[in-house]
N, C-alpha and C positions, 0 to 999 in steps of 0.2 A: 399608513398601510398602501400596502400596495397589491395590485392583482399580479395573476398569473394571463398575460393577454391571449384569449382566442384568436386564432387566425382566420376560423372559419366563420367568423364575422366579416370579412374583410374580402372583398373580389380577389385582391392578389395573393390570396390564400387559397385559391380556387384548387378542389381535391375531388376525387372521384372514389367512388364506395364500391369495394366489392364485398357484398354478403355472401357467405357460405352457410348452409346449414344441412345436417343429416336428415334424411328422411328413414325415422327407425321403422316405421308402417312397413317400407318395402325392403327391409334388410331380409334377406331369406338363408334358407339354410347350404345354397348352392355357393358360396361366396361371393354371391352379387351384393353391393351395398349401391346406395342411390343419396346423391346430393342436390338440393335444390340451390340454386345460383340466383343473383341478382347482379345486375352495374349498373349505376347512375350516377350523373354529376350533378342533375339538379333535382332540390328539394322539393320543388312546386308541384311536381307532377302528381294527377290525382289518381291518376290509374297507370301502373307500372308493371312490367312483364317478367317474368321469371322463366328459367330454364331448371329442367331435369335432367341430369346425368348419372348415369350407369357407372359402375366403374368395378374392380376386384378388389376385395379388401385385402385379402395378404398379398398381393400383386404390389400395392401402393403400400403396404406395412412393410415389405422388401426391401423397396426401392427408398423409402425414406431412411430404414436400417441402414441402407447401402450408402448412401449419402454423409450419414452422421460416422461411420466407419472410415469412409473416405479421408474426412476432413481430420478426424484424429491421426489419420496417418500422415496426412500431408503435415499436419502441426509439427511432428519431430523431423520433417525434409527441409531443404531450403526452397524448394517449391521449383518450377518450371513451367514452360508454356503448355507441355502435355498437359500438366494437372490442372491448368484453367480449363482447357479444351474438354477434357473429361467430365468436369463439373459441369459445362454446358451443356454436354451430351445429356447426362442423368438430369438436369434441369428440364431439358428439352421435352423428355422422356414423360416425366412428372406433369407436365404442365397440359401434355396431351392426354392424360389419363382424367384429369382434373378440369379441365374447361373446353367449354366449346370452341368451334372457330368465330365464332361471332363473338366471344368475349376475347379473345386473342385479337381482334381486329379493332375491337372498342380501347382496349389498351395501348394498342401501337399508334392510334389515331388521334389520342388526346392529347389536348395542351396544357391538364393538370399535371402541377408539379407534385401533389400529395398525392397519396391511396392509402385510404381508411378501410383497412382490412377487419370485417365483422366475422366473426365465428362462431360456432358453438363449441361446447365443450370436448364435444367427439372429435375436434378436427384440428384440436390445439396443436398435436404430436408433429403434425405435416409441415415442413419445411418452405411454407409458401412464398417466405422471401427469395428462395433460391429458382423460384420456376422462372423458365429462360424462354422468353417470345421474342421470336425475329432477330433480334441482336444485343437483348440486354437482359440481365437478372430483374426481377421486379424490385429487389433494394437496390440496384445500381441505377434505375430510371427513376424511381420514386423515393420521396422523403416519404417513408412506410412508417406505419403504427397499426397495431392489433387492438382489437376490442371484442371481448368475449360476454357470449351467453352462458349462463350455468344452471343447472339445478341447484345449487348449493343453497340453502337459506342463508340470505346474505343478514347481517347485522347493520345497524345505521351507526354511523361514526360521523363525528363532528367536521366540518371542513376547515382546512388548516389555512388561516391567515397568515399572507406572506407579506415581511417588511424587510426593506434593505437594510443591513447586509443580511442575503441567504446566511444562515447557520450552518456550516457544512463539516460534517465529521468524516475526515480519513480513517478507516483502520486497516492497518498493515500489519498482522500478525508476522513474527519473524520467522524465515528458516534458515538453514544452515549455510545458504547461498546469501542470504540478506535482500535475495531479489523483490520480495514483496515489498518491505520496506524501503527498497532504494525507488520502486514506485510511488510509493506513499510521500516519502519525501520529495521528489520531484514533483508530484500534483501539487503538495503543497505549497513549494516555494512558487510555481507558477500560477497558481491561481490566485495568491497573495500578491506576485510581482506585477501582474496585469492589471491591478484596480488603479493603482496608483493613488490618487487623492479622491476616487471615486468607489466606496466600499461596495461591491456589489455581493462579494461574498467574504466571511470572517469564516476561516476553516482552523478546525485541530485537527492534530494528528495522533492517533492512539496505536502503540506497537504492542503493548503488552496489555489487550483486553479480554477480561472473560466473557461470556455469555451471559451471566448474570448482569454484569456492566453494563452491557448491549442493551438488556431488557430494562434495564432501570433507566438509560440515557436516551434511547433511541428518539421518544419524541421531544427533545430539545432541540432536534435539527430539522434544518427545511431539506438537505440535501445529504444523501448517505454514501461514500463511495468506500466500497471494498476491495482492497487488493490482497489477494490470499488465494487458498485451494478450496475448490468447493466440492461436494460429493454429491454423487445422485444414486437413489437406490430405488430400484424400478419394482422391487418385490414392495415395498414399504415406504411410498416417496413422503411421509411425513419424519422420516428419518435421514431424508437428502437435507443438506443445510451447509453451514460455510464451517471449516476447519478451524478452530481455536485452540490455544493453549488451556488444558485443563478442562475441555468438554465442547463439544461442537454446539453452535446455535443451530436448531433443527427447524423444518417449515412447522412443522408441529408448535412449536415456541412460538414461533411468529403469527400463524394461525390465532393462537389463544390469545395474542394482543387485541383481538378485532372488538371495537366497539371502546366508546370513553372519548379520549383524546385522540386526535389524529395523529399518525405516524407521518413519517417525511413525504414531501410532496415527489421527490424524486430517488431512487434506489438504484445505482450502478454497481452490479454485481460484478465486477472484472474477474471472474475466476472462472475455470473450467467447467463445462456442462451446468451453468449455474440458473439455464432455463430451459435445459432437457427437461420432457417429460412425458408423459404417457398420454392417454385419452382419460381426460377429466370425467370418470363414469365408472361403470360395474357397479359393484357394491358398496363402494363409499362415495355414496351421495349425500350424506345426512350431512349438518351443518357441522358438525366437530371434525369433517375429515380435511386431509390436506392433500394437496396432490403434487407438491413439490415448490419451490422457493417461489417461481412466478406467482403460482397461485395464491400463495400464502402470504404473499408479501401486496395482491392487488386486492385479495379477500379482506385484507386488513384496513384497507383505505391508501394505499401508494398509489399516487396519480398516474406515475410513469416508473416503471421496472424497465432496466435495460440487462441483458444476462447474453447467455452463449448458449449453442446448441451442444458442443462439442468441446475438445483440449484447444488451449490457444497456448502460443509460446508467450513468454514474458516480455520479451525486448517487443515483439508486436503489438501485443495488448495494451503496452504501456504508451505506444505512438498513437492509439486508438483514442486512449483516454485523455491525452493531452492536447489532440487536437479537436475531440469533443469538446472538453472544457474552455478552451479558447475561440471556439465557434459560440457555444451557447453566450460567452461573458459579451462577445463582440454584438449579441443582439438578434441572431439567427433563431431559428425556430427550433423547438427540442429535435422534432424530426430532420430539418436539413443539419443542425449539427452531426447527428449520428452517421447521415447518408455523407458528407464532405468529407467527415474523418474515413468512413471507408473506401470515400472514391480514390482519397489522397494515399491510403496505403496500396490499394490495388494498382495505381500508376507507378509506385515506388518500389513495388516489392513482388515478388513472385509467388511468395506465401500466401497461403486462402485464410490465413487469419479474419480478413475482413469479413468473410463469407459465414462466419459463426454467429454474428452478431444480430439480436432481435430486440425490439422495443413493443411492450404494452402500453399503449396510454394513445391519445391523440396526437398526432403530429404535429398539429399547427399550433401549438401554445408557444409563448415566446414568454421566457423567463427573465430576461433583460431586455428592455426596452431602450428606444434613444432618448426617449422624454426621462426614463429612470435615470440614464447617464447626465442628463443633466442637472436634474433633481431628483435624487436616489428616494426620497421619502414621500413624492408627490403621485399620485396617478395619473396615468396619460394611457394615450392609444397608444399602439405598436406602430413603429416606422421602419419595423425589420425589414431588410429587402428580401423580397421573393426570389427563389430560384426561377432562371429562365425556364420559360414554357416549353421551350425544346427541350433534349434531352440534359438535363442542368448537368453544369460541370462545376467542380470542386473549386472554392476561392483559393488563388494563389497565395499560399502560407509558407513562408521560409522554413524550413526543416529546423526541428529544435536544435540549438546548441549543442556540441557535445563538450563533455568536460574537457578541461585544457590540461595540457601535458602536465605532470607534475613535477614543476622546476621548486629549486631554492636559490638564495642567495647567499654566498657565504661572504662576510666582510673582514679583512683583515688590515689593521692600520689605514690607510687612505686607499686601499685598492680593493674595489667590489667587483665579484666575479659570477654571474650565472651558472648554473651547473646543476649535475645531477647528483655531485658527490657527496659524501659524508659531511652533516651539519656539525657545526662547532659544540663539542661537549667538554666540560669539566667537571674534575672533583673536588674545586676548591669552593667551597659555599660563600667563599667573601668576595667572589671573583664578579666583576660586574661585565653587563654586556656591550660588546665593542660602543666607541664612540657613535658611530655611523646611525647606531640603533637608537640611539636616545630621541627624545622629542627637538624639534627644530625649534626657534624663536615664533613660530606661526602662533600669534593669540588663541586661534581656536584651537589649536591644537594643544597649548597651555591649559587652556579651560578644559578640555577633553581629559589631558592627564591627571588635572584636579579631580574630575568626577570619577575616573577610573581608582584613583589612589582612596578617595573616599567608600566606594565600593569595596576597593581590596581590604581597608579596614573592616568593613562590615564583616565579610568573609572571615577574618581573623578572629573577631570577636564571636562570630559564631562557633567558628573551631575551637578555641578557648573554652566555651561554655559545655561543649561536648567532652572536653577532654577533662574538665571538671568532674564532671558528671562521672565518667569512665574512672577516675582516680578514685574517685569516693563510693561509687558502687560495684565496681567492675572489679571480676576475680582474677589473679593471675593466673597464666598457664606455666605447666612444668617447661623449662627451657632445654630446648633441643640445640647444641653446638652445630649440626650439620643437617638433619634430616629436613625436607621441607615440611610445614605442616600446614592445614589448612588456615588461610587467613581472610578476614575480611576489610573491604575497602570501600572508602568513601571518594567519590569524585565531586572536585569543587572547581567548576569552569565558570569563568567570567569574561565577558567582552568590555575592556576600556578604553578610554580616550577617544570613543566614538561611539554616539548612539545607534543602535541596531534594535528592530523589532525584536522585543520579547520572546515573543512566538519562534521568530527565526533562531535567537539564541538557544531556545530550550530543543528546538528540533536538532543542532549541530551536537549540542549536551548529550540528547538520546542517543546518536549516531555513536558517537563515544562509549555510551555504555553498552550499545548491543554489541559491539567488538568486544568490550573487555568480558562480557557474558560467554562469546563465543571462547574468547582466549581460554577460559575456565580455571585459571590459576587463582582467582579470588572469587569470595561469594560479596558479590555487589551490595553494598549498603546504599540504597537511594535517596536522593534527596528528601522525598516525600516520608521515608523512614527516619531521618533524623529529626524532621519537623513533628514528628509523632513522638519521638523518646522524650524531646523538648516539653510536649504537652503533657507525658505522662509525670515528668520531672514534678513540672508545675502543681499537678494534680496530689502527688505525693508529699510535696512541702506546703500543700495548702491545709493538711489536716484532715480532709474526708475520707482519706485511707485508714487501713486499721493500724494501729501504733507498731513500728517496726516492719511494716509491709513495705518491700522495696519494689520499685518497679523494675519488669524483666526487662533488662536492655540487651540490645544485641551489639556487643563491643566492636567497634573498627578499630582494626590493628594499624590500618594506615591511612593516611590522607593524601591522594594525589590533587595538587593545586595547578589546575590550567589557566594560565592567564594569556590572553589575545589581545594585542593591542593593534587595530586596522591603522595603518598609514594614512597621507592624506592621499584621497584619491582624485587624479586628475583626469578628466573627460578625455578621450580618445588616447589618452597614453596610458596602454596597458602595464607597462613595466611599473608604474606609479600605485597600481592596484596590489599593494603587499598588505600583510601583519605581521609582526613581530610575536612570535611565540615563546613563551618561560612556560617551563615546568619546575615544580618544587615536590619532594616528598617528605613528610611528617610522619613518624612513627609515635603512635599513641603512648606506648610504655614508656618511653622518654621523655613526650613531648618536646622532640626536639627535631631539626631537619637532619636527613641522612646527607651527607658529604656529597651532592650529587644536584649540579643544577644541569638545566638544560636549554639553549637558545638557538634560535633558528628565524631566519625572515621566510617565509612562505608567500610565494608568488601567485598571483590571482584573485579570484573572487572567493571571499572565505567560506560560503556556504559551498562551492564546489569543492573545497579545499577538505571538507570535513572528514573524509576517509582516511587523508593524509594524516591529520592531526590524532584521528582514534589510532592509526598505526603505529606513529611515535610514541602516542601514550603506551601503547603495548611493549614496545621495545625498551622503552625507558624502566617498565617495571622488570622487564624479562632480565636487564643487565642489572638493575639493583637487586632481584628477589630470581635467581634464575633456580630451576627445579635440582634441588639434590637429594640422593638417598643413599642406601647401601644397599649391598647385593646379600640375599639371603638365599638358601639352599632348602626346598620343601618337597618332598618325597621324588627326589631324584629330578626335580625341576628348576631352571634358574628363574629367580625372581630379584624385583627390587621392592623394599619396604612402602613405596609410597604410589599411589593409583589416583582412581579417577576424581578422588575429592581435592587433588593439589591440582587438577588440570591435566593428567597424562592423558596423550592420546596414541590410537592404534598407530604404528608406523613410525611414531618419534624415535630419534637417536639419543643416546646415552654414551658418554667417555667414561672411564675408568680414570681417576685422578692419578697423574703420576706417569702415564703411559699412553700408548695410542689404541688401545683396546677398545672396540667401539661395539654396543648393544645396540639391538632393534627392538622396539614394544609390540608383542603378538597378540596377547590379551590382558585384558585390563579388568580387575575388580576395585571394590571401593577404595583400599587403601593398600593394595597390592598391585603388582603388574606382572605378567610373563615376559621375559624378554630372551634373546638368542644371539648368540657372538656373531660377530660378522668376522668371521675368520677361523682359523684353528687354534686360538690362543687359548690358555687357563684361566680360570679365576678363581677366587677365594671368597667364601662368605666374608661379609664386614668388610671388603674394599667399598670406598665410596666412588660415587658414581655422579657426574654433572649433568643435565640435558642440554641439548644441541639444538637450536633453532634454526 
């Protein structure tokens, strides 16, 4: 068992504490409020001094809302020097309203690298991190963390023991542009690739996860990273939450998890407005009330919560997350990990995304110590380096490598040429890949090929078993010679010839399935569903079910087998980093392969080429199963007899078979679509059309 190390026990983690509380007794009807401020660096003082500061309640509220609105507007722009200058002005004005000159002087003169911001629940809505003093924002100068005093009736929860590797759950609900999923995949790859032989993190990634599943599984993990959309509800903070398929996970849901087994130690909610809040007060001070995501997670026992004030651009927020986890895994405190990620983006971009992030919790905690890097399961003292005592500079970290250009190599005879031309496609099912794509005499490759062959036989055995089930219990559908019908598809994805991490293989497979869902032509039957079908079959054959009762099977009409065989990887020779890709289609009605094979040698890292593999799968399916329909006329409106259930999209183009007449989709129903003619030609009902991608 290990512990998250407390930096405040080490002088190298010297911090300054700023405590601010609201003096409710002196809040008058004349819009004047008063706060009590105390600032100190040494806990050993017997007698300490505090200061009372009066301010305009409405003016502070107005200026806070102005900052949030400004950050939201900036997130939709590229930003410029004027934006930063304006933010400094707003931060300086807010600092003048909330701090006395003596507090500013202390903050400017201190040698402490950490700022422990202690607030009461009346003051959490203020962006203290963006107070601008002298020549710095507080979050720029210090590794800063918030701790809050609240009137809520707190419940006891178990302290979470931490052992290496830390279990991490990356939740990335897919959107139309797949941006969230891309962040999740990128975080997953890097959090696993940085650990090497020392497992500090064991990461799982889920893209199709529901609120109920999160409620069931969240206590299994030490770290949660959410890459998605956040919802802030100012009228009912309990309805703020994470947007998920099938229903949101709300702050009230999280609040109700309090008590019992501990929740994760870290929750990084990388979503818009995921830490935005109003005052934690008013009429909602009961124990069963929630005041937003940050309040709910902290109330339920999360040790560190990271979220945002306002809207954040996807690309910038992804950079923040990548740098944060890289810093955390290197042994930095959680406060320095966030600050250094913030500073790196501040230096490299004019966008103000970095200004949106806030953290609740002690900033001096270390989750990965140097001793743990040498012996992950042993307890040790932290040896993480402290930021410099002057204004700390972010560590020099090379920018994350961009995805390589998507190239492929086409091989004909003895000539090999790297290009972006069309890969080799053949309609001959018996045709073999070019000789240069076959395994070499390398012994390791022969062993890898044998393993790959065994895995391939296992996949074929699985498919054969499923085909037997379908042929025995499936019902046949009426045959239509032309019009496309809804079809179910199962994808079998295997990497053979070379061992790769199973989770990485699953992530590539998941990317392919997400792309196919976006394509919409097929109803996707996932691998988990196949396993369930087999279990149902075993149960039915065991005799425990009623006689004659058959399992309710979802029949797959088509299997897409994707086999990837990585080539020999030679260090420092990027051209040797390749993989041979093979695709085959099997129709379950006939249990035979379609007369279509696809071979291509893809260049570069296999994970980085996952989108290309997914696009190849879609192109293959579209070639073999193009959208086809017939023209119908209803109420003087031109339509096709196919619709959303076979993947028709708004704006999609169809051509009439036998001539050049083009039709474009303007409206979609479940099994029909409205089209318009691109030109002055005339068409007739019953004419056949085919989709153009």
